[in-house]
N, C-alpha and C positions, 0 to 999 in steps of 0.2 A: 741815878739822876740827882741833880742838885736840889737841896731844899729851897723852895721858892722864896723863902724869907732870908736866905743867906746873902750876904754882901759879897759879890764876886768881883775880883780884881785881877788884871793881867799885869804882873810886875814889869817894870822897865829893866832893861839890861844893866843900867848903871846902879841899880839897887844892890845891896849886899848879897853875895852869892855863897853857896856852900861848896860847890865843886863844878868842874867843867868836864863834859863827856866828849870823848873822841872814839872813832872807829878806825882801827889801824888797817892800812892796806895789806892785802895778802898777795902772794906772788902769782896766783892764778887769775887775778882780776885784770881789768883793763890797764893796770899799771905795769904789767909784766915787762913791757919793752923798756921801761926806765925805772925798774924797781929799786935799785940801789939809790938812785938820785932822790926818789920820792920818800924812801925810808929816812934818809938823812934829813930831808925837809921836815917830815913829821916829828922826828925825834927832837929836832931843834925847837919846833913850836911847842911840843908837849913839855919839854924841860923848861922853857921860858915861862909857860903858863904855871908850872909848878913852883915858880919863884914867887907866885902871888897867892896860890890857894891849892887845895887838893885836886887831883886829876884822876878820872876814871877812864881807862882805855879798854874798849872792847876789842878783842883780837881773836885770830884764828888758832893761835898756838901760844899759850901763855909763856912757856919757857923760852921759845924762840924769840918772841918779841921783847921780853924782859932783857934779854942779852944785848939788845941794841942800846940800852940805856946805861951809861957808865958815869955820867956826871951827877954829883950830889945836888939835890934841890932842897929849897927851904921847906917845901911841903911834900907830902908823900904822893907817889904815883901808884895807883892800884890797877891791876889787870884782871879782866874777866873774859873767859872764852865764850864766844858767840859766833855762829855762822853769819856771814855777810856777803852781799854782792859787791859793795863799793864802800866808799869812805865818807860820805857826806852826811855827817851826824846832824847838822843843822836841820836837815830835811826829813830824816827818819827817826830822830830821837823824840821823846815825849816833850810836850809843851806844858809848862806848869802854870796853873792859875791858883789863886788863893780865894778860898771861900771862908769868910770871917777870919782871914789871915792864916787859915790852915791849908796846906798844899793838897792839890789834886793834880795828878799827872794825866793829861789828855793824850790818848793814843789815837792819832788820826791815821787815815789810810795814806800810805805813801805808794804811789803807782809809777815811780820812775819819771816824774815831771811830765805827767800827761801821757803815760804809756810809751815813752820814748825808749826806755831801757828796762831790762829785767830787774825787778826790785822785790821779789817775793821774800827773800831772806832778810833784806833790810827792813821790810815792813813788819817782821816778826821780832825785831831786836828788843823792843820794849817789853813784849810778853816774855821773851826769853830771860829777861832780867827780873821778872816779877817775883820769882821765888828766891832770889839771891840779893841783888842790890836794892830792889824796891819792895821787899817783902812786908815792910811795915807801913807802906804807903797806899793810898787809895788811887787806883788806876781806873780811869773812865774811858772806855772804848767809844770812839766817835765814828759814825757812819758818814764820813765826810772826808774828801781828799784835801789835804792841806800840808804845806811844808813850812817849817819854821822860818826859812829865808824869805818867805812871802809877806811876813807881817812884822811891823815895828810898833811897840807900845810905849806910851809915856808914863804908864803906871797909874794914870789918873783918869782913865776912861776914853782916851783918844788912840785910835789905831791908824797907822799909815800903811797903805798897800797899793798894788797896781791892778788895774782892770785887766791888762793883758794876761796876767797869771790867774787871778781868781775867777775870771769869767771864761777861762779856756774850756772849750767843749769836750776836752778829754779829761777833765777833772770831775766836775759836778754838772753834767750836761742837762739834768732834769730840773735844775734850779735857775730861776731868773736872778738878775742882779739884786732886785728888791728882796727876794727870798734869802739870798746869801747875806745881804746886809743885815736882815733881821736875825738870821742864825748866828752870825758873828757877834752881834750885840748881845744876844741872850747868852751865848756860850762864854764870852770873855768879860761880861759885865761892862759893856762899852756905852758911852754917850754919843760918840762921834767917830765916823770912819772917813778918813781922807783918801779918796780914790784918785790915784795918779794915773792919768790916761796916756802919758807920753814917756818916751825914754827907752832905750835898749842898748845892749852891747853886742857887737859882732862876736860870734862864737858862743854865745850864751845859750844853754840848753833849757833854762828854767822858765822861759816866757817872761823875762823881765822881773826877776825877784827884786823886791825893794832893797834888800841889803847889798845890792850891787850898784844902786843908783842914788838913794837918798836915805839918810839915817837920822833918827831922832837922837840927839846928844844930851838934851835935858828937856824940860817941859816947854822951853821957849826957843830952842835952837834946832835947826836941821842943817846938816852938812850934806852936800850933794855934788855929783860929778858935773863938771862944766867943760865943754869943748869950745874953744875959741877959734879953731882952724876951720874956716869956711869950706875948705876943700875936703875935709874929713867926712866920711860917710855918716858919722854920728851927729854932725853939727845941727841939722834941722830938728831932729827929734829931741835932742837935749836942750835946744833953745826953747822949744815948746814946753818941755818939762819945767824949765826954770820959770817960764811965764806962769805956768799953773801953780807952781810952788808959792809964788808971790801972792796968790789969791787965798791960800790956806790960812786958817786961824787956829790958835791953840785952844785949850779948854777954857780960857778966859776970853775967847773971841778976839784975841790980839794977833796981829801978824807975827809970823816967826822971824827970828834972826836967821837969815840964810847965809851960810858959809860955803863958798865954792871950793871944791878940792881940785888940785891941778889935774890936767889931762896928760897921762903918761904917753911917751912915744909908743907907737904901735908895736905890739909884740906878735910874733908869728910862730906857728909850730913847724915841724920838719917838712910838712907838706905845703908850706906857704900859706896856710889858712890863718887868718887873724884870730887871736885868742883874747879872752876878756880880762884885760888888766884893769883893775879899779881900786882906788884907795878908799872907797866907801866900805869895803869889806873888812873893816877893822873889828876887833873883838874887845869889848870892855870887860875887864876883870877887876877884882878887888884891888883898889889903889893903883890900877894901871890900865893902859890901852896898848894892845898889840896890833901893829899896823903892817899890812902886807907891802913889801917892796918888790921891785921887778928889775933891778940893776939898770935903771934908766936915770937920766939927769933930774927928773922931777921928784925922785924919792925923798931927798932932803927937804924940799919945800913942803911936801905932803906931811912929813913928820913934824915940821915946825908949825904948820897950820893946826894939825890935830892936837899938838901940845898946847896951843893957845886956847883951844876949845875946852881942854881938860887940864887946867893949870895945876890942879892938886893931885894929879895922877902921873905916874911914871910912864912915858911913852917909849916903846921899843919897836924898832923896825925889824921885820923878819923876812928873809928872802922867800918869796912864794912863787917864783918863776916856774918851778917844777909843777906846782899845783894847777896853774892856769893852762898847762898843756892838756889837762883833762877838763878844762872849762870851769873851774871853781877856784876859790881862794881861801883865805884864812878863816873868815867867819863861817864859811860854808862847811868846814870840817869840824866845827865845834858847837856844843850846846851847853849853855849855862843853866844851873838850877839855883833858885833863890835860897837864901839862908834858912828859910822855913823847912826846906827839905833836909831833914836830919837823918844821916845814914851812919851806920857803923861799918865803914868800909874796911876796918881792920880785920873783919871776919872773912874777907875774900882771900 
């Protein structure tokens, strides 16, 4: 348990980072039908991430996965073997808080987004890394279901999340909204939680993770998806989301600068089902922002808007069309660790 006198803080994604964690897809997973395509996508994302900072890749077979990487990168890529069900590190990886600016890794329960998918192996990944990658770090196991994609922090005590996800009866059914609110504030050292009650993406399995809808870009700015096509099935919900975002205030009780992101042309899988393409699923790294693209006309506009939000960072678009075939995107497969998490990855 935390010392009650410790000052607890949940760092923002835009703060300095030590490394990014990924979980590499394996050929026996749900990716089997398009394995080569998704491997190429993952390798491209991992190598581009390693242009900014070190990368840790959890994988089923170290030698086999290492062989996919042939391009030299500015920073090292480290590989560690661990069993897994799937690839969505954002949701099964540890979430880092700082207690008096010292890191604690919170190991929440991951139950496959409300018991939709088998996740037993994914739920054990943080513990599997305890004696290797995280052996010198404090890991705190939490009896609470929570995915990293469900929460956004400004690093100063404000959390942005969605009611649809956190109040799901298949996650923490014995807790009321008020109890969850108190739990999150105590656990993450929060002053304010912004509960977003509207917004969804067709094909989304997460019950409206915030990182697909609206993102904190700094303490005063939220980028969000906006649909202007009245005939689109998302129009009404996203209009309501925008209206509610306009009522939110930051830690200084000031309205946010709201930056709409373009609405990409609809994308469909081989069965004709719509899949969740969103530009909100970008990843902030040291000195850069990696943005998912989908081979649609709106890609360039999205890159330009995100570059305007982060003028001092290098913005790179990466093709994530293969990822959304399994209903996730770039941010969903990654988890950042703040600079206070010091590891000797060279030992791996």
